[in-house]
N, C-alpha and C positions, 0 to 999 in steps of 0.2 A: 504493499499501500504505499501511495509515496506521502511523503513528508508533509504536512499544511507550511503555505507560503507564511510566513510572519510579516502582517500588516500593521504597520505603523498609523492611528488612523484617528480622525475626529470628524464626526459629522456633520462637515461641509457640501458646495457642489464638488471640490476637488476630490475629497476622501469618496464621496458618492460613486464616483467615476471607477475606481478600482473595487469596491466590494461588491458593483453593479457586474463590472467583467468577471469577475470571480464566480459569481453566482450564475451569467450566463454560460458559462466556460465549464463551469463543474468541477472548479477545483477547490481542493482542500485550505481551508487557509485559520489563520488564528490572530485574534486581535490584541493589540495592544495598545491605548488608548493615548494619545498622545493631548491634553486640554491645554489648548491654545492660550485659553484665556487664562490660566495659572502659568504660564510660561514656562513648560515642559518641553517645549521645541528648543528651549536653549541648553537643556541637562547637556552635557560633554557626552553620554552614551547616545543620545538620539544626533549628536552634531557629529558621531563617527560615522553615522549612516545618511546622513542628509545635511552636506555642508552647508547649505543655503538656509536653514532652519525653516523648512517649512515642511509641511506633511501634505499629500502622504510619500510613504516610503514604504519599500518591501525589503524582506530577505528571504530568497529562496535558497533552501537548504541543499535544491537538486539543482543546482546551475550547468550552464553550457557542459562545461566540463567534469561535471558530477563533483564540483565543489559548491560551497555554497557563495551566493553573489547579492550583493546590495542596490539597490535601485532608487534613487530618487526623480523626483519630475514627474508629475502623473500621466503625460503624454509618453514620455520614455518607459512608465512601465505599462501601460496599454500597448505599447509596440513590442515591446516585451513578452508579455504575457498571449499575445495574438501570434508571435513565432513559436512562443513554447507550444502552445496547445493546436498552431495552425489552421486557425479560425479565427473569423471576423476582421481577419486583415485583406480581405482579397484574395480570390483564388487566380489571379493573374496577375501579369506588369500591369495591363492597362488599370483594372480594378485597385491595386495597389498603390499607385499613382492618386486615382480620386481620393482615397481614402486618406492617403497622406495629406492631399492639400489640405482637406476637409479638419483634420488633426491639427493641422497649422492653423488653420483658419479660428479654432476654437482657443489655442493655445495665445496666440496672438492678436485675437480679436474678441470674440465675445466674452472669453472669460476675463482677460482686464479691464474690460469697459464694462459689464455687467457689476463686475466687483466693483469699481469706483463708484457707480450709481449707486450701488449699496452702502456703500463709505458715506457718499453725502449726504444721501437721502436719508439715511437709518441712524450711520453710527456720530456723524459729524455733531448734528443737532445737539447729542449726548452730551456731548462733551461738557467741560467746565473750563472756562465759559463757551456756551454754546457754541457752535460752527454753523450758521444757517448763510452758506453761500449758494445763491441763485445762480449765479454764471456755471459755477460747477455742476449742480443740481442739473440744470438745461441742456450743459455741454453731453455730459454723461447719459441723460434720458433719451435724448434725441441722438446720440450715436448705437446706442440700445436699440434702439427702434428703428433705425437703417438699417443695422445686422440682421435683426428680426425680419426686415423685409426682403434680405438678399438669401434666407433661409427659406423664407414662404415661396420666391419664386423658384427655387432649388428643388422643393417639394412639390409644387406643382407638375414639377417633371419625372418624378421620382418617389418608391415608397418612400424609401431611406435617404438620408444624406450624401452618400457616395452614389448610390445608384440603388439599384430595387433588391441590394440584399443587406441583412443589417450589420454594422460592423462598429469597430472603436471608433469610427467618428462621432456615428448616434452615442455610443457611452460617453464619450467627452462631451458632448453639445447639451444634451438631453438636463442633465442635473443644471445647468446653469438657465439654459431656456425655461424650464418648468418653474422655476421664481419670477415669472413676467409681472406677477401684482406687487411683488418687492420693490421692483425696478420702475414703478409706475409707467406702466407699458397696457394698451389698450390692442389686444391681438383680435378685433371684433372684423378686423380689414383683413386677417390674414389666416384664412379658413384651412390651407397646406397645413401650415404649423400646428394649428389648434389641432387638426386631425393627426396629424404624426406624434403631437404631446400624448394623446389621448390613447394612441395606439401602443404606445412604448409603456406606458403609465398601468395598462392592462397585463404586461407580459410579467410572469413569475418574479423572472429573475432582476428586474427593474424595480419592481414593488419590493422583495426582499433587499433588494440592494439599496435602496433607499430609505429604510425603515432600520437598518443597521443603526445603533446607537444611538436610535430618536431618544428616546428617555434624558438624553444630555443635552439634547438641545433645550433652549429658552429665549423666549420674547422678552424677558424683564429687562431692566433698563441695564445697561452692560456697570460693572461697578469699574471704581478708578483703578484698582490693580490691574482688573481683566484689560482696561482703554491702556495701560502702560505697558502690559505684555504684548499685545496686537499691535498699538499706535507709537509707544514711546521711540527714543533715539537708543539705537544701541551700537556698540561698534561693530 
């Protein structure tokens, strides 16, 4: 029996990418919660795996050469898991290129822009003193809307993001796109995006993956300690 993959995780969109992929791929895994609000991402033992002090990260005891391997960055982890299992990465060179470009689109576009929207719309107003910055709010709200439009137009042509097959690109994009309400978006004019969101939400792997650690999420105002851990200046 395969040894479980060690997953260093917190229930955020980037964390969900990996739990969803592992569920969809049927790989055994063991969770290690990294409480980013408590600053656990700065612990030396975690930094040895993820030097950029961001989760998720994984350690696979059964690496490519039979030796353990540790990987950080959610996109790199998804690509690794797709190669390991021979699934969800595209079945030929053309499909692989499509998957990779949409994965990069998420890593360089939707993820960072939606993350900034979350920050300026939800977290910055909770700071002491509150930081309500209309320019930043409008900037990132508008950019997320533009990106959702790109996604809707792609999904008008295909069942899934990279084509008519489920891939790690869907697993990367869905966790950010599903939070459209928190990003103050209106998707009533994006029927293809809504169809895709609902279809993936109905998949057991996506539903189970998103629920991992759900009890640790909170909508309560962020404490000053958590604000410092997440947004404070560090070397």
